C-alpha positions in Angstrom: 12.3 -61.5 -47.8 9.8 -62.6 -49.8 7.4 -60.1 -51.4 3.8 -60.0 -51.7 1.8 -57.9 -54.2 -1.5 -57.3 -52.8 -3.9 -55.9 -55.7 -7.3 -54.6 -54.3 -9.0 -51.5 -54.6 -10.7 -51.2 -51.5 -8.0 -49.6 -49.5 -8.9 -50.4 -46.1 -8.8 -54.1 -47.1 -5.6 -53.5 -48.7 -4.0 -51.9 -45.5 -5.2 -55.0 -43.2 -3.8 -57.3 -45.7 -0.3 -55.0 -45.7 -0.4 -54.9 -41.9 -0.7 -58.9 -41.8 1.7 -60.1 -43.8 4.6 -56.9 -42.8 3.9 -58.7 -39.4 5.1 -61.8 -40.6 8.1 -60.1 -42.0 6.8 -60.7 -45.9 8.0 -57.1 -48.1 4.3 -55.6 -49.3 3.5 -53.0 -52.4 -0.1 -52.7 -53.5 -2.1 -51.9 -56.5 -5.6 -50.5 -56.6 -6.4 -51.6 -59.9 -5.3 -54.3 -62.5 -3.3 -51.8 -64.7 -1.1 -50.5 -61.7 -0.5 -54.2 -60.4 0.9 -55.0 -64.0 3.1 -52.0 -63.9 4.3 -52.7 -60.9 4.8 -56.5 -61.4 7.4 -55.8 -63.6 10.1 -54.0 -61.1 9.0 -55.7 -57.9 9.0 -59.3 -59.0 6.8 -60.7 -56.0 7.0 -64.4 -54.9 3.2 -64.1 -54.4 0.3 -62.5 -55.7 -3.1 -61.3 -53.6 -5.4 -60.8 -56.3 -8.9 -59.5 -55.9 -12.0 -60.2 -58.8 -13.9 -57.1 -58.8 -11.6 -54.1 -59.7 -11.5 -51.0 -62.1 -9.4 -50.6 -65.1 -8.8 -54.5 -65.2 -10.6 -57.1 -63.6 -9.0 -60.1 -61.5 -9.9 -62.5 -64.0 -8.0 -59.9 -66.7 -5.0 -59.8 -65.1 -4.9 -63.4 -64.1 -4.9 -64.2 -67.7 -2.0 -61.5 -68.5 0.2 -62.6 -65.6 -0.1 -66.4 -66.7 1.2 -65.8 -70.2 4.1 -64.9 -68.9 4.8 -65.9 -65.2 3.9 -68.6 -62.8 3.8 -66.5 -59.8 1.5 -68.2 -57.4 -1.9 -66.2 -57.1 -4.6 -66.2 -54.7 -7.6 -64.8 -55.4 -10.0 -62.5 -53.5 -13.5 -62.2 -53.7 -16.9 -61.4 -52.3 -18.6 -64.2 -54.7 -18.8 -67.5 -53.1 -20.5 -69.4 -55.3 -18.7 -72.7 -56.6 -19.0 -71.8 -60.7 -16.6 -68.4 -59.9 -14.1 -70.5 -57.9 -13.9 -73.2 -60.7 -13.5 -70.4 -63.1 -10.9 -69.4 -61.2 -8.8 -72.5 -60.6 -9.2 -73.3 -64.4 -8.1 -70.3 -65.4 -4.7 -70.0 -63.5 -5.1 -69.3 -59.8 -3.7 -71.5 -57.4 -6.1 -70.7 -54.1 -9.2 -68.6 -53.3 -10.2 -67.0 -50.4 -13.8 -65.3 -50.1 -14.3 -61.8 -48.1 -15.1 -61.8 -45.4 -12.0 -63.2 -44.4 -9.3 -63.6 -41.3 -6.2 -61.8 -41.6 -4.8 -64.5 -39.7 -6.3 -66.9 -42.7 -4.7 -65.0 -45.0 -0.9 -65.3 -43.9 -1.4 -69.1 -43.2 -2.5 -69.7 -46.7 0.2 -67.1 -48.4 2.9 -69.4 -45.6 1.4 -72.7 -47.2 1.5 -71.3 -50.7 4.8 -70.5 -50.6 5.7 -73.6 -49.3 4.1 -75.8 -52.0 6.0 -73.8 -54.4 9.3 -74.0 -53.4 9.5 -70.4 -52.3 10.7 -70.5 -48.7 13.8 -69.4 -47.8 14.3 -72.1 -45.2 15.0 -74.8 -47.8 19.2 -75.5 -48.0 18.5 -76.8 -51.6 17.1 -73.0 -53.0 19.1 -70.5 -53.7 17.6 -67.0 -54.2 19.3 -63.8 -56.2 16.6 -61.7 -55.6 14.0 -62.8 -58.5 16.3 -65.1 -59.7 16.2 -68.9 -58.1 18.1 -71.9 -58.4 16.8 -75.2 -57.1 20.3 -77.4 -56.3 17.7 -80.3 -56.7 16.5 -80.3 -60.1 19.2 -78.2 -61.5 16.8 -75.4 -62.9 16.8 -72.2 -62.5 13.5 -69.5 -62.5 13.4 -65.7 -63.2 10.6 -63.9 -61.7 9.0 -67.6 -61.5 9.8 -68.6 -65.0 12.3 -71.2 -65.6 15.3 -69.6 -67.7 15.5 -71.9 -70.9 19.1 -72.0 -72.5 21.0 -74.8 -74.2 22.9 -77.4 -72.0 26.4 -75.8 -72.2 24.8 -72.4 -71.4 23.1 -73.7 -68.3 25.6 -76.0 -67.0 28.0 -72.3 -67.1 25.2 -70.8 -65.5 24.8 -73.2 -62.4 28.5 -72.7 -62.4 28.4 -69.1 -61.8 25.2 -70.0 -59.5 27.4 -72.0 -57.3 30.6 -69.5 -57.0 28.8 -66.3 -57.1 31.2 -62.8 -56.7 33.9 -65.5 -57.9 36.1 -64.4 -60.7 37.1 -66.7 -63.0 39.5 -66.9 -66.4 38.0 -68.0 -69.7 40.7 -70.9 -69.2 39.1 -71.7 -66.0 35.5 -71.5 -67.0 36.5 -74.0 -69.9 38.3 -76.0 -67.0 35.3 -76.6 -65.2 32.3 -76.3 -67.9 33.3 -77.6 -71.1 35.9 -79.9 -69.4 40.3 -80.6 -69.4 39.6 -82.6 -72.6 37.9 -80.1 -74.4 39.8 -78.9 -77.7 37.8 -75.7 -79.1 38.8 -72.1 -78.1 37.7 -69.9 -75.1 35.7 -68.1 -77.5 32.8 -70.5 -76.5 33.0 -68.6 -72.7 32.2 -65.4 -74.4 29.6 -66.6 -76.5 27.7 -68.8 -73.9 27.5 -65.7 -71.8 26.6 -63.4 -74.4 23.4 -65.9 -74.7 23.1 -65.7 -70.9 22.9 -62.5 -70.6 19.9 -62.5 -73.2 18.3 -64.8 -71.5 18.5 -63.4 -67.9 17.7 -59.7 -69.5 15.1 -59.0 -67.9 17.1 -59.3 -63.8 17.7 -56.3 -62.6 21.2 -55.6 -61.9 20.9 -54.4 -58.5 20.0 -57.9 -57.8 23.3 -59.5 -59.9 24.6 -59.5 -63.1 27.5 -61.5 -64.9 30.4 -58.8 -65.4 33.4 -58.5 -67.6 36.6 -57.8 -65.8 38.9 -57.1 -68.7 42.4 -58.9 -68.7 41.0 -61.1 -66.0 37.7 -63.1 -67.0 34.5 -62.8 -65.4 32.1 -62.4 -62.4 28.8 -63.0 -61.6 27.9 -60.6 -59.1 25.0 -60.7 -56.5 23.6 -59.6 -53.7 22.7 -62.3 -51.5 
């Protein structure tokens, strides 16, 4: 289920938006100000953010800038401001789309759906697999956590992609060496342990309830995920 974070201080508007999106089977959370939005973001890991501009504590521009420093999550700005300069400011600072109040609920839903399609976050794509906030693109062989690409060495990435293609299966070190390093590899199987240690660090923000790389004493490793 896709997750949407609505950041809006007018509760009547926030509730209407939430109702429309929940009707389309999105999981929705609400934040009444920018500070609360950034707190929720760390644990909720939304697929998209609907972000109001005029808010207490932190306004929408400040939240947009802070989110863009860490994440590539699609952001649709919502505001009563309609002049072109304000829209250009939003796009220049990293907003993906812009909706002006008053709006029609069905239009917002359509914009959300279109944005998720454009950013490759639609569940029906067979070439993309989701493990909570972890996304694996089978075409580009890229992995994203909370919308940010997981950067690691080529061999670590190859091991991670192998795990992602074989979720919840148990592999010995020897099997991982054969599948990832190749049968001609002449080094120590300690390379597997070191690679997994680095991967765990790279995936440090991935919630354990969504998945993790488990060590099975005397056996090997298992990439446990909730599918």
